[in-house]
LOVO-335144 format. One record per residue (C-alpha): residue in one letter; residue number from 1; x, y, z. Coordinates in Angstrom, 1 decimal. Layout:
A	NUM	X	Y	Z
...
This chain:
X	1	0.0	0.0	0.0
X	2	1.1	3.5	-0.7
X	3	0.7	5.4	2.6
X	4	0.7	8.8	1.0
X	5	-2.3	7.9	-1.1
X	6	-4.1	6.4	2.0
X	7	-3.4	9.6	3.9
X	8	-4.7	11.8	1.0
X	9	-7.9	9.8	0.7
X	10	-8.4	9.8	4.4
X	11	-7.9	13.5	4.6
X	12	-10.5	14.0	1.8
X	13	-12.9	11.7	3.7
X	14	-12.6	13.8	6.8
X	15	-13.1	17.0	4.9
X	16	-16.2	15.6	3.1
X	17	-17.6	14.5	6.5
X	18	-17.2	18.0	8.0
X	19	-18.6	19.7	4.9
X	20	-21.6	17.4	4.9
X	21	-22.4	18.3	8.5
X	22	-21.9	22.0	8.0
X	23	-23.9	22.5	4.8
X	24	-27.4	24.0	5.2
X	25	-28.5	23.0	1.7
X	26	-29.8	19.4	1.7
X	27	-29.1	18.7	-2.0
X	28	-25.6	19.9	-1.6
X	29	-25.1	17.8	1.5
X	30	-26.5	14.7	-0.3
X	31	-24.0	15.2	-3.2
X	32	-21.1	15.6	-0.8
X	33	-22.2	12.5	1.1
X	34	-22.1	10.6	-2.2
X	35	-18.5	11.9	-2.7
X	36	-17.8	10.8	0.9
X	37	-19.1	7.3	0.1
X	38	-17.1	7.1	-3.1
X	39	-13.9	8.1	-1.3
X	40	-14.6	5.4	1.3
X	41	-14.9	3.0	-1.5
X	42	-11.5	4.0	-2.8
X	43	-10.0	3.7	0.7
X	44	-11.4	0.2	1.1
X	45	-10.1	-0.8	-2.3
X	46	-6.7	0.6	-1.5
X	47	-6.6	-1.4	1.7
X	48	-7.4	-4.6	-0.2
X	49	-10.9	-5.2	0.9
X	50	-12.4	-5.3	-2.6
X	51	-15.7	-6.9	-1.5
X	52	-16.3	-4.1	1.1
X	53	-15.4	-1.5	-1.5
X	54	-17.8	-2.9	-4.0
X	55	-20.6	-2.9	-1.4
X	56	-19.8	0.6	-0.4
X	57	-19.8	1.7	-4.1
X	58	-23.2	0.2	-4.8
X	59	-25.0	0.9	-1.6
X	60	-23.3	4.0	-0.2
X	61	-22.3	6.0	-3.3
X	62	-25.0	4.6	-5.6
X	63	-28.3	3.7	-4.1
X	64	-28.3	5.9	-1.0
X	65	-27.3	9.0	-2.8
X	66	-30.0	8.5	-5.4
X	67	-32.6	7.9	-2.7
X	68	-31.5	11.0	-0.8
X	69	-31.7	13.2	-3.9
X	70	-35.1	11.7	-5.0
X	71	-36.5	12.4	-1.5
X	72	-35.2	15.9	-1.5
X	73	-36.6	16.7	-4.9
X	74	-40.1	15.3	-4.0
X	75	-40.4	17.6	-1.0
X	76	-41.8	21.1	-1.1
X	77	-41.3	24.2	1.1
X	78	-44.2	25.2	3.4
X	79	-43.7	28.9	2.8
X	80	-42.6	30.7	-0.3
X	81	-40.5	33.4	1.5
């Protein structure tokens, strides 16, 4: 394993986690959460856990992000101000 690549991906994962928590826009937070899941997939693959990486890619980065975005787009605001 290349420890510099692991450290870079881990740093980006932490940055995405903090940005996801800090964002007020739900759609933006969902997109950053999808990026977080994809980076976790890369981290698992780099560590040699290919089966966990594949599961993270399909469930975390794929299906969950699509469900979050679909749920956000189907909601409406109560007031128009």
